[in-house]
N, C-alpha and C positions, 0 to 999 in steps of 0.2 A: 559145908559152905565156907568154913574157914580156909580149907585147902584151895577152894576155887578162888577166893579173894586173893590169897597169896599168889596163885598162878597168874591171875589177871594183873595184879600189881607188879609182879616181876616183869611181865611183858611191857608194861608202861615204863618201868625203870630202864629196861634195855633200849626202848625207843628214844628216851631222853638222852641216854648215854651215847646213842648213835647220832645225835644232833637234832632231834625234834624239839621245837619250842614248846609244844603241847602234845599230849598223847592220851588216847583213850582205848581201853581194851574191854571187849565183851566176850565172855566165855559162855557158850550155850551147850547144854547137855540135854538131849531129848531121847527119852525111851518111848518107843512106839509099838503098839500092837494093832494089827488090822486083819480082819477076816471078811471074806465075801462068800455068800452062799447063793446058789441057784438051784431051785427045786430041792432035791434031797442031798445035794452034794456041796462040799466045800470046794470052791473053785480057786480061791486065793487065800493064802495064810502067810502073814509076814510078821516078824518080830525083829526089832533093831534098836541099837543104841548109837546115837550119833553125837560126836563131840567136835566142836570147832571153836576157834578163837578169831574174832575180827578185831583188827587193829586200825585205828584211825589216827593219823598223825598230821601235824601242821608245822611247816618249816617256812618261816618268813612269809606268811600269808598264803602259802601253797599247801594243798591238802591231798593226801592219798589215803585210800582205805582198801585193805586187802584182808583175806581170810586164809586160815590154815587149819589142818587137822593134825599137824605134827606138834604135839604139846610137850615134847621133851625140852629140857632146859637149853641144850645146845640148838635144837631146832627153832625155839622161840627167839633166841638171840640172833640167829641168822635171819629169821623172818623179820625181826624188828629193823635190822640194817637194810634189808631189801625194801621194806615199806618206806623208810625214811628216804632212801635213794630215789624211789619212785616219785615221791613228793617234789623232789628238786626239779623234775622235768615237766611239771604242769604249770599253767598260768596262775599268776597271783590273783587272789580274790579277797577284796577288802572286808567281806562279810564272814569269811571262814574263821572258825575258831570254836573252842569249847564254850559252854555256858559259864556264866559267873558262878563261883562256888556258892552252894546253898546248903543250909543245914539239913541233914537227913539222918534218921535213925529208925531202926526196926527192920523186920524182914517181911512185912506185909501180911502177917498172920491175921490181923484184924479184918482183912479184906476177904477172908474165907476163899482163897484161891486154890487151896490144896485139899483134896479128898483122899483119905487113906484107903478107901475101898477100891480105888483104881489098881493099886498094887496088890491088894489082898484078894481080889476076886480071881478065882482060878481060870486059867486059859480055857479049860474045857467048858466052863459056864459061859464064857464069851462066845465060843463057837456054837454052843446050844442056842444062844440068843439069836445068832444069825440064821441058823436053821429054823428056829421057831418063827422068826419073821416071815420067812418064805412059806412055811407050812400054813400058818394062819392066814396069810394074804391069799393064798391059792384056795383055801377052804372057804373063804368068804362068799364066793359066788362062782358057779360053773363057768361063767364067762371069763374068769381070770385064767388065761391059758399059758402065760409066759411071764418072764420077769427080766428086768434090767439088772437084777441082783439086789440082795439085802446085805447090809454092811454093819459091822460093829467095829469102831475104831476108838482107841484110847491113847492118851499121851500124858507122860509125866515130864515136865520141863523144868530145868533149873537155869536161871539167868543170873549172871554175875557181871558187874560192871565196876571198873576202876579207872580213874583218870589222874592226870598229873597235877590237878588242883586240889587233891586230897580227898576226892569222893571215892567211896567204895560201898557197895551194897549188893545183896544177893537175895533172891526169893525163889520159891518153888510154886508151880502151878500145875493143875491137872485139867483134862477135858475128856469127855466121853461123848461119842456120837453114835446114834442108832438110826438107820434109815432103810426104806424099802421102796422099790420101783416096779410095782406090778403092771402087767399089760392085759387089757381086756379085749376080747374079740367082739367086734360090733359089725356083723355082716362081713363085708369084704374089707372093713377097716380095722385098724388096731387103735386102741385108746391107751395111751401111756400116762401114768401118773407117778407122783413121787411125794413122799412125806417122811420127815425125819425130826429128830429132837437132839439137842445138844445141851450139856450141863457140865458142871465141874466134877461130878461123880456119879456112880451108878445109883446111889440112893435118890438122886434128884432128877435124873434123866427120865423121860416118859417111858412107861412100861411097854414091853414088847407087844402085848396083845392090842394095846391102844394104837400104837404106831401102825401095826399090820392092818388093823381094821380101817383106820383113817385112809391109809394109802390105797387099799383095795376099793373102798367106797368112792374115792376120788376118780379112780379109773372107770368103775361101773356107772357112776353118775353121768359121765360124759357120753355114754352110749346113746345113739340117736341124735347127737348134736347136729345142728344145722346152722347155716349162715344167716345172720340177722339182717334186717333191712338197715340201710344207712339212715342215721338219725342223729340228733343231738339230744342228750338226756343225762340224768344223774348217773355217775359211775361210782360204785363201791369197790375199793381195793381191799381184798382179803389180806390179812396181816403179813403173810410172807411176801406178797407182791407189793404191799405198801412199803415194806422195808427196802425193796429195790428202788422205789421212787425216792425214798429218803437217802439212798446211796448217791443218787444224782444231786441231791441237795448238798450232801457232804462234799462232793467233788467241787461244787461251786464255792464252798466255804474254805476249801483247802488253800492255805496261803501260797503254796507253790503254784497253783493255777492262777490265783489272783495276781501274783507277781508278774506273770507273763501275759496278762490280759485274757486268760482263757476261762472266764467265769461270768455267768449271767447276773451275778450279784455285785459286781464291781460298781462302786458309787452309791450303793443302796444302804450302807451302814447308817443306823439311826432312823431308817424309814420303815413304815408299816408295809410289809410285803405280804404277809399271810393274814388269814382271818384271825379273829380273836381266839380261836381254838388252837392256834399254832404256837405252842411252847415246846422248844426243842433243847435238849440237854446233851452235853458230852461229859460223862461222869466216870472218870478213871478211879473213883473211890467207892464205887458201888459194891457192896458186900456180895460175893458170889458171882459177880458179873464176869462174863467170859473175856471182856476187854480190860478188866481191872488189873492194876499193878501199882506198887508203891512209887515207882519212878518210871519215866519213859526211857527210850533207847539212848538218851544223852545223859541220864542221871538227874533230870529235872523232876521234882516231885509232881505227881499227877494231882488233878483237882477236879472239882465239879464246876463246869462252865455252862452258864445259860447262854445259848447261842441265839435263839429267838425267844422273845417274851411277849405273849399275847399278840403275835404276828409281827412284832418289831425286831428287825435284825440288829443284834447288839454287838456281835463280834465275829471275826473270822477265826480260824484255828491255826496255830503257829507252832513251829519248832524254833530253835534258836536262830538258825540261818535266815529263814524267811521273816522272822520277827525283826531281826536287825535290818534286813533289806527294806521292810515296809514300816519301820519305826514303831514296832510293837514288842511287847514282852512275849516270851514263849508261854503257851497255854498248857505245856506238858504233853504235846501231841507228837513228839518226834517218834518215828517208827522206821527202822531199817533204812536210814539215810533219807527219809522223806517225812511227810506229814500224814498221820493216820488217825482213825477214830479210836477211842477207848470203848465206852458204851454210849453210842450215839443213838438217841431215841426221841420220838414224839411222845409228849405226855398223854397218858391214856384218858379217855372219857369215862362216863359212868354207865352208858347203855351197852347192851350186848350186840354182837353182830346181827343176831336174829332181829333185834329191835330196829337196827338200821334198815334191814330189808323190809320189815313191816311198815316202816314210815316212808317207804319209797313207792309211790303209786305206779311209776313205770321207770325202769332203768336197767342197768346191767351190773352184775356182780362179777368181778374179775378174779379168777383163781389161778391163772397161769399167763405168763407173757413169753413171747418168742422174739429173739433178736435184741440188738442193742442199738438204739437210735435216739440219743439226746444230744442236740447241738449245744456244745458247751458255752458258746459265747451268747447265744440268743435264748437258750432254754427251751427251744422247740422240742417237743416230745412226741414220739410215735413208736408204737409197739404192736406187733401181732399179738393176739390174745385168745384165750379160751375162758369160758365162764357160763353164766346163766342169765337168761332174760328174766327180769322182774316185772310182774304184772299184778296190779291190785295188792301190792305188799307181799306177794308170794313168789318163790322161785318157780317160774312157769315151765321152762324147758332149757336144755343145755345148748350152748352156741359155740361155734369155733370158726376159724378161717375169716376173722375180721380184724380190723385195726382200730385202736383207740389213739386219738391224737389231741394235742393241746400244747400248752406252754407251761413249764414248771412253775414260773412265777404266778401265772393265772390259776394254776391248780392249787397252789398254796393259799391264794386269796379266796378260792372257791370252796375250800373245805368247810362244810356246814354241819358235819357230824363226825364224832370220833368214838370208837368203841372202847370197851374195857378189857380187850383180849391181849394186852401187851404181855409178851413173854421174852425174857432175856436169854435167848439161845444163840446169840451171835454178837458181833461188835457193832452192827448197825441193825436195829430192830424197830418195829413200829406196831401199834395197834391198827386194826382195820379202820379205814376212814372213807367218807363219802365226799366226792367233788360234785358240786351242784350241777355242772353241765360240762360235757366234753363231746367231741365228735366220735361217733361210732360208725366206721365205714365197713359196710357189708355188701349186700346185693344192691 
């Protein structure tokens, strides 16, 4: 890490010497292993190490950002000159510039971002995991006849940042993903399902047999699915699909969208938008969280931000640029030149998903959605979906080829039950939740 900091700091010095008023360098080193299996064969096997440096410079209110993989001393000096020269040819922006200097110390070890077992696990064992996912999914039921592939991917990343205001920091992080996509034969139709798990290390990621069993069950359970009748009823979003709804909420909270009028939450700060069950956090300090880091992509220390509290919208999420533009402080959400989530999640409830189903006399459980259709300005929501009809508190039969529709603001207000199945396996996650009423369009 000391070598990485010295290299990034050297690039900053070269940029300043070339005429930059301010400069920032980010060095990224990523070691990646990936294997895909189909049936009894390994179909893809990749292992790589990528190194790149991104330089961001400011010259008289003008900004340029370029990246290079030439990390030699002479290469970086030339690269710094080219980046500074590029900045001279863009328009002036009064909001452009580095964040103010902030105290920072440590390497993020308290955030539990690095798992040693990612490097220690033999590649042969990772390949066996992928083959095992395939074999176990296919053995679950004779109707499983094919697969979209089973995957094991792991990453070891080292991020180093230095800038001309005296900031320098570096941290390491790991991530492991296992997933499977079995296909079930249902008469003349195919039922495709997917299930996976992600964590910081192999010790904490979901077991191979559990992933294979869940993925295969999802495919088989959809056999015999039919189109439901058009109705208005309660809709339960299973946690993976609930996270997609929450992604739409994050987009509306993104200050970059707010600044250009592309958000259905503009003007609603301080107002009660959701039900009392809607408390949403963005927590960059969550131990073991896949979005956790000691600082964001500008070197601003991350933090735990309450975005919604008991349904009341408390804040949008900012980087330095859009904070300045909208008159707010950065929330530590700078990400690759924009605003991104850290660990963005809806606070879990106390009941199980099964309890939510049992307390629903008639409704729909959504386990998959198709397509992307949320109107950013109005919040109008519409998705193709697959799931189950709920009758008398039980899953009655599988349904597909229907659409669920509503408005995200109304959906937040209509959340009347939240499950306890929150799992931090992504940067945007959610427990399952129920919306009191939505339109289900079928026959």
